[in-house]
N, C-alpha and C positions, 0 to 999 in steps of 0.2 A: 512418529518414527520417520515420516516423510521429511519433516523439518530437519531432523538429524542428518539424513542423507544429503539434503540440499546444502546445509552449512558445511558438512564434511567435503562435499564435492567442490564447492566454490573455493574453500580455503585450501584444499589439497591441490587444486589447480595452480595455486600460488606458492606451493611448497610448504604449507603450514601443516604440521602433524600434531595430533593430540590423542589422549586416551578416550575411551568411551565415556568415562566419568566426566571428563572435561566437556564433551559434547552435551551431556545432559545439563550441566551447569550453564553452558552457553545458551541452550534452548530455553531453559527456565528463565534466564535473564531477559532473553528476547521477548518471551511471552509476558513477562512482568514489566516490560518497557524500561529495563534498567541496565542495558549493556553500556559499559563504560567506554565512551567514545574517545577518551584521552589515551587509551591504549592503542588506538588506531592512529594512523598518520595521514593527514590530509583529507580533503573532501571525498576522494574516491573511496576510502575506507568507510567513511560515514554513509555513503550511498550504497556501499555493499550491504551494510546492515539494513538500510531502508528498503533495498530490493527484497530482502527476506521478509520484511514486514508486509510489503505489497503482496507477495505470494501468500502469506498467512491470512491476509484479509480475504482472499478468494476462498479460503477454507472455513472461515468463521462468519461469513455473511451469506444469507439466503436471498436470492433474487426471485421475483415472480416468474412463473413459467413463460409468460409472454416476452420476457427479456431475451429469450433464446429462440432461434428459428427452428430448432429441432432438439431431440433428446441427446444427441452427441455433438451438437455444434460447439465450437470453441468458446471458452471463457476468455474474453479479451481484456488485457491490461494495457492501458494506453498512457502515453506521456504527451502532454500538451505544452508546446514551447521548447525551450532549451533542454536538452537531455543531460541530466547530471549523472546518469547511471552508466553510461558507456555500454560495455558488453555484459555487465554484472547481472542485469535483469534477465537477459536471455539465458545466461549460465544458471541462474537460480531456478528458472522454470523448465529448463530443457528436460524432455521426456517425462515430465510430471503431468498428472491429471487430477482434476478435482471433480468428484461425482461423475466419473467416466468422461469428463470433458477435457480435451487437450487445452493447454494454455497457449495463447497467442499474444505476441507483443506488437503493438501498433504505435507509431509516432505521428503526431499531428502538429502542423504548423499553425492551423487556425481552427476554431471551434466548428466552423462550417464543414470541415473534413470528417468530423466524427459521425460515422454511420452506426456501427455496432461497437459498443464499449461497455464493460461491466465495472472495471476499476479504473479510474482516471486520476493520474497524478498530474496536478497543475504546477508547472515549474514556476520558480520565482520570477522568471523572465516575463510572465504573464500577469504579474501582480497589479499593474495599473488597469488591466482589463477584467479583473476578477468578477466584478458585479455583472458585467455584460455576459461573461461566460456562464455564470450561474443562472442568469435569466434564460439564456439559450438552451440550457440543459434541464430547466425546471421540471418538465413533465416526463422526464426519462428516469429509468431505474438504473442510475449509475452511481457507484460509490465514489465520491469525490474527495481526494486526498491531496494534501499539500504540506509544506513545512514553513510557510511564511509566518511572520510574527503575529499578524492579525487575521490569519486565515479563517479561524472559527468565527470570530466576531463579524466577519464579512459574509458568512453563510456557508463556509466549507463544512464537510462532514467529519473528517478525521485529520488532525494535525499531528505530524511527526515532529515533536518539539525536541530540540537539543538544549538542555539546561544543565548546568553543573557537570558538563561532559557526559551526560547520560541522555539517551533517546527515550522519550516517554510519549504515550498516546493521550491526546485530548479529543474526546468524541462529542459531537453535537448530535445527540440521539434524535431530537425533533427533526432535524434536517434529513437524517436517514429514513425516519418513518414517513416523512412527506414524499420520499422517493420510492415508497413501498419496499424498502429493504429491511430485513430482520438481522440484527447483529447478535451473535451468540453471547450468552451471558458470560462465557469464559473470556471473551475478548473485552466485554464491558467491565468485568472485575479487574482487569489489568490496566484500566484507563481512568483518567480523570473525566468525569461526565459534566458537561456544561450546557446551559441553555442561554445562548446570547440574547440580550435584549435588543429589540429592533426599534 
């Protein structure tokens, strides 16, 4: 139900109205990774949907206790590099909590700035440095997300792929396990699971 509130709030802020039944369909499509992006106009609409996915990852992934400094410390969603979300990500997580943890958005210009982060979206602007970034974050329990074409093959954990005007999830389960993250079976069922060969 939190997802319904978030989608409703984000779209209502833009003057979009729909019935409760419509919200259930939208959320079902989001969870199944099949929201039609052709009904959206421009990259900003695509990243509105991707912002909702980032919020949902926070709900469907478990981090080790050591990833947090305390029982109510924030769950940090970070963006590394150019920010394609604008204000959408803040709007999506505003006043939301996951397991009694407030959500906090951080933006990073370089990997060395990342101190505390739980979900990290690596922008396409960082594609040429992806391998170095992943090496720098190797021993940390950070869910690493991106949308570049070869993101998974290069070691990323979750790719938000846009194909045939739909956003779908591609998950590298081994990379998530290596970071001591547990991804919910509900999220895994909605995704294509891959094991890239190294």
